[in-house]
Residue frames relative to the residue before (quaternion, step in Angstrom):
aa qw qx qy qz dx dy dz
M 1.0000 0.0000 0.0000 0.0000 0.00 0.00 0.00
A 0.5201 0.6573 -0.4099 0.3597 3.59 1.17 -0.32
P 0.6578 0.5037 -0.3541 0.4339 3.67 0.89 -0.71
Q 0.6246 0.5367 -0.3444 0.4507 3.63 1.04 -0.68
Q 0.6674 0.4882 -0.3009 0.4751 3.57 0.93 -0.88
S 0.6361 0.5229 -0.3252 0.4650 3.61 1.01 -0.74
N 0.6459 0.5222 -0.3122 0.4612 3.59 1.03 -0.82
N 0.6487 0.5069 -0.3071 0.4774 3.60 1.00 -0.83
Q 0.6572 0.5056 -0.3102 0.4651 3.56 0.96 -0.85
T 0.6403 0.5213 -0.3211 0.4638 3.61 1.00 -0.78
M 0.6548 0.5000 -0.3074 0.4761 3.60 0.98 -0.83
L 0.6387 0.5242 -0.3237 0.4610 3.59 1.02 -0.80
I 0.6708 0.4887 -0.3006 0.4700 3.59 0.89 -0.90
A 0.6523 0.5103 -0.3205 0.4597 3.61 0.95 -0.84
S 0.6800 0.4744 -0.3006 0.4714 3.61 0.89 -0.85
L 0.6270 0.5183 -0.3443 0.4687 3.64 1.05 -0.66
I 0.6320 0.5209 -0.3351 0.4657 3.60 0.99 -0.75
I 0.6600 0.5024 -0.3075 0.4664 3.59 0.96 -0.85
V 0.6622 0.4984 -0.3085 0.4668 3.61 0.92 -0.91
F 0.6819 0.4667 -0.3004 0.4764 3.61 0.87 -0.86
G 0.6116 0.5452 -0.3490 0.4550 3.60 1.09 -0.58
F 0.6577 0.4860 -0.3068 0.4870 3.57 0.97 -0.84
A 0.6513 0.5135 -0.3192 0.4585 3.60 0.96 -0.84
A 0.6659 0.4918 -0.3096 0.4678 3.60 0.91 -0.87
G 0.6471 0.5138 -0.3189 0.4643 3.60 0.99 -0.79
Y 0.6387 0.5239 -0.3222 0.4624 3.56 1.01 -0.81
F 0.6916 0.4660 -0.2896 0.4697 3.60 0.84 -0.93
Y 0.6281 0.5378 -0.3426 0.4459 3.58 1.01 -0.74
Y 0.7536 0.4023 -0.2270 0.4676 3.59 0.74 -1.01
S 0.6708 0.4980 -0.3210 0.4462 3.60 1.07 -0.48
Q 0.7624 0.3785 -0.2126 0.4799 3.62 1.02 -0.61
W 0.8081 0.3016 -0.1532 0.4822 3.60 0.83 -0.86
A 0.6602 0.4820 -0.3221 0.4775 3.60 1.09 -0.44
V 0.1162 0.7943 -0.5754 0.1564 3.56 0.26 1.31
P 0.5460 -0.6109 0.4370 0.3711 3.65 -0.95 0.70
A 0.5620 -0.6191 0.4343 0.3351 3.55 -1.07 0.78
R 0.2870 -0.7566 0.5661 0.1572 3.54 -0.99 0.84
V 0.4918 -0.6458 0.5000 0.3017 3.53 -1.12 0.70
P 0.4030 -0.7397 0.4734 0.2578 3.63 -0.64 1.01
I 0.7559 0.2481 -0.1581 0.5848 3.61 1.11 -0.60
E 0.4143 -0.7152 0.5061 0.2465 3.55 -0.75 1.01
P 0.4462 -0.6865 0.4923 0.2953 3.61 -0.90 0.81
P 0.5705 -0.5923 0.4272 0.3759 3.59 -1.12 0.54
P 0.6009 -0.5712 0.4007 0.3899 3.58 -1.11 0.48
I 0.6203 -0.5769 0.3902 0.3608 3.56 -1.15 0.65
A 0.6332 0.5530 -0.3427 0.4193 3.61 0.96 -0.79
G 0.6618 0.5192 -0.3095 0.4434 3.61 1.08 -0.60
R 0.6202 0.5775 -0.3402 0.4076 3.61 1.21 -0.22
D 0.5325 0.6278 -0.4216 0.3803 3.62 1.17 -0.09
D 0.0481 0.8285 -0.5502 0.0924 3.57 -0.05 1.34
L 0.3838 0.7532 -0.4702 0.2535 3.60 1.17 0.25
M 0.5632 0.6020 -0.3951 0.4053 3.60 1.14 -0.38
T 0.5737 0.5868 -0.3941 0.4138 3.62 1.15 -0.38
F 0.6899 0.4563 -0.2767 0.4891 3.61 1.19 -0.44
K 0.3728 0.7590 -0.4716 0.2501 3.59 1.25 0.09
N 0.7973 0.2264 -0.1034 0.5499 3.60 0.86 -0.92
L 0.2183 0.8098 -0.5144 0.1787 3.58 1.04 0.74
K 0.0935 -0.7740 0.6258 0.0238 3.53 -0.92 0.97
I 0.1565 -0.7856 0.5948 0.0682 3.58 -0.74 1.07
D 0.3000 -0.7701 0.5444 0.1437 3.53 -0.80 1.09
F 0.1044 -0.8139 0.5713 0.0138 3.59 -0.46 1.25
S 0.3597 0.7604 -0.4825 0.2441 3.59 1.19 0.27
I 0.5412 0.6149 -0.4088 0.4023 3.63 1.16 -0.38
L 0.6398 0.5342 -0.3316 0.4420 3.59 1.11 -0.59
D 0.6688 0.4770 -0.2960 0.4874 3.59 1.21 -0.35
N 0.4640 0.6946 -0.4337 0.3378 3.59 1.28 -0.06
K 0.5444 -0.6375 0.4392 0.3230 3.61 -1.03 0.80
K 0.6387 0.5289 -0.3319 0.4496 3.61 1.00 -0.77
Y 0.6470 0.5079 -0.3222 0.4687 3.60 1.02 -0.75
K 0.6874 0.4755 -0.2827 0.4707 3.57 0.95 -0.85
A 0.6370 0.5311 -0.3282 0.4522 3.61 1.20 -0.41
L 0.4852 0.6639 -0.4464 0.3530 3.61 1.20 -0.14
E 0.1353 -0.7929 0.5925 0.0444 3.55 -1.02 0.90
I 0.4163 -0.6704 0.5508 0.2717 3.54 -1.25 0.52
F 0.1398 -0.7799 0.6074 0.0573 3.57 -0.77 1.07
G 0.7983 0.2456 -0.2023 0.5114 3.58 -0.78 0.99
E 0.7079 -0.4421 0.3381 0.4348 3.52 -1.36 -0.13
S 0.0169 0.7664 -0.6420 -0.0144 3.51 -1.16 0.59
P 0.4961 -0.3087 -0.7713 0.2523 1.70 -1.00 2.24
V 0.6121 -0.5744 0.4052 0.3621 3.54 -1.23 0.50
N 0.2879 -0.7384 0.5870 0.1653 3.57 -0.94 0.95
P 0.3190 -0.7968 0.4753 0.1936 3.63 -0.40 1.14
G 0.3971 -0.7216 0.4886 0.2879 3.62 1.13 -0.37
V 0.7098 -0.4057 0.3326 0.4702 3.56 -1.23 -0.48
T 0.0585 0.8010 -0.5910 0.0757 3.57 -0.69 1.08
G 0.8364 0.2489 -0.1654 0.4594 3.55 -1.20 0.52
K 0.5442 -0.5852 0.4848 0.3553 3.52 -1.37 -0.19
K 0.5314 -0.6215 0.4593 0.3470 3.58 -1.12 0.58
D 0.7780 0.1583 -0.0795 0.6028 3.58 0.97 -0.87
L 0.3634 -0.7697 0.4838 0.2034 3.57 -0.43 1.22
F 0.7357 0.4297 -0.2323 0.4692 3.59 1.07 -0.69
A 0.4751 0.6532 -0.4525 0.3780 3.60 1.24 0.12
P 0.5379 -0.6010 0.4603 0.3708 3.60 -1.12 0.56
I 0.6733 -0.4984 0.3570 0.4133 3.56 -1.24 0.43
């Protein structure tokens, strides 16, 4: 009868370890695992509307009338033609 009693005691100890493990995990994650808080509060949403600064925006296009800008020339092809590159079948032998 000793082996039966030893088997019951082993099952009891194993189940107690599992129950205490779940309880410890629950208490650990419920009390100490708190989401990180932002150390600096973000500004309010209403303060982020900066579009009024562009209300009286003036763009100076006088650079396009400059003689140096108009003297610029395109050298070579535009757009560039890459020609034949790479292999048609990547898995084909050389």
